[in-house]
C-alpha positions as CSV (number, residue, x, y, z in Angstrom):
1,X,-0.9,-8.7,-7.4
2,X,-3.3,-8.0,-5.3
3,X,-7.3,-7.4,-7.1
4,X,-8.3,-5.2,-4.4
5,X,-4.6,-2.6,-4.8
6,X,-5.9,-0.6,-7.4
7,X,-3.1,2.6,-7.0
8,X,0.6,2.4,-5.4
9,X,1.3,5.6,-3.9
10,X,5.9,5.7,-2.3
11,X,6.7,7.7,0.1
12,X,10.2,8.2,-0.8
13,X,13.3,9.1,0.7
14,X,16.0,7.5,-2.0
15,X,17.2,4.1,-3.3
16,X,19.4,1.6,-2.1
17,X,19.4,0.3,-6.0
18,X,18.5,2.2,-8.7
19,X,18.9,-1.0,-10.6
20,X,16.4,-3.0,-9.3
21,X,14.2,-0.1,-9.0
22,X,14.2,0.3,-12.7
23,X,14.4,-3.3,-13.4
24,X,10.6,-3.3,-11.8
25,X,7.2,-4.4,-13.6
26,X,4.5,-2.0,-12.9
27,X,1.2,-3.1,-13.9
28,X,-0.9,-0.3,-11.8
29,X,-0.4,3.1,-11.7
30,X,2.6,4.8,-9.6
31,X,2.3,7.8,-7.7
32,X,5.4,9.3,-5.8
33,X,6.3,11.7,-3.0
34,X,10.0,12.3,-3.4
35,X,11.4,14.0,-0.6
36,X,14.9,15.8,-0.8
37,X,14.4,17.7,-3.8
38,X,17.1,20.4,-2.7
39,X,20.6,19.2,-1.8
40,X,20.1,20.0,1.5
41,X,16.7,18.0,1.2
42,X,19.0,15.2,-0.5
43,X,21.9,15.5,2.3
44,X,19.1,15.1,5.5
45,X,17.7,11.7,3.9
46,X,20.3,10.4,3.4
47,X,21.8,10.6,6.7
48,X,18.5,9.5,8.4
49,X,17.8,6.2,6.0
50,X,21.3,5.6,4.2
51,X,19.8,5.6,1.1
52,X,21.4,7.5,-1.8
53,X,18.8,10.6,-2.7
54,X,20.7,10.9,-6.1
55,X,20.3,13.8,-8.4
56,X,16.7,15.1,-8.8
57,X,16.9,15.0,-12.3
58,X,17.6,11.2,-12.7
59,X,14.7,10.8,-10.3
60,X,12.2,12.6,-12.4
61,X,13.6,11.2,-15.6
62,X,13.3,7.3,-14.3
63,X,10.0,8.1,-13.1
64,X,9.1,9.5,-16.7
65,X,10.5,6.4,-18.3
66,X,8.8,4.5,-16.2
67,X,5.1,6.2,-16.6
68,X,4.9,7.5,-12.5
69,X,3.4,10.4,-11.8
70,X,5.7,12.8,-9.2
71,X,3.4,14.4,-6.8
72,X,5.4,17.6,-5.4
73,X,3.2,17.4,-1.9
74,X,0.9,15.4,0.5
75,X,-2.3,16.7,-0.7
76,X,-1.7,15.9,-4.6
77,X,0.5,12.6,-3.7
78,X,-3.5,11.8,-1.7
79,X,-5.6,13.2,-4.6
80,X,-4.0,11.5,-7.5
81,X,-4.4,8.1,-5.7
82,X,-7.4,8.7,-5.2
83,X,-8.4,9.1,-8.4
84,X,-7.0,6.6,-10.0
85,X,-7.9,4.3,-7.8
86,X,-11.6,5.0,-8.8
87,X,-11.2,4.9,-11.9
88,X,-12.6,2.2,-14.1
89,X,-10.3,0.1,-16.0
90,X,-12.6,-1.8,-18.5
91,X,-13.6,1.8,-19.5
92,X,-10.5,2.4,-20.4
93,X,-9.7,-0.2,-22.7
94,X,-11.6,1.1,-25.6
C-alpha cells in the first residue's frame, strides 16, 4: 500500500502455498523472475529453499491469470520494473 512503491519485482525460486499466491490481491504491476525453469533447475531450487518449484507450465498459467509479467533474465526483469515504475498512472486511465 506504500504510495512510493510503483512496481513489485519478485525473484522466485518456488512457492510453499500456490493457493495463497493465487488469492493475493495485486494492485500494482508485478514482474517475476522465476528461476528453475528446467527440471534440473527446479530440483536445485527445491534443495536450496525447501519450496516446491513445480511445473513451469503451471507457473506460466498462474502468472498469466494474475496479470504478472514473467521475465526471462535479470536484465529484462529490471528493465520492465524500471519502465513500469516510471509510467504515469493517471495518463493510463483515459
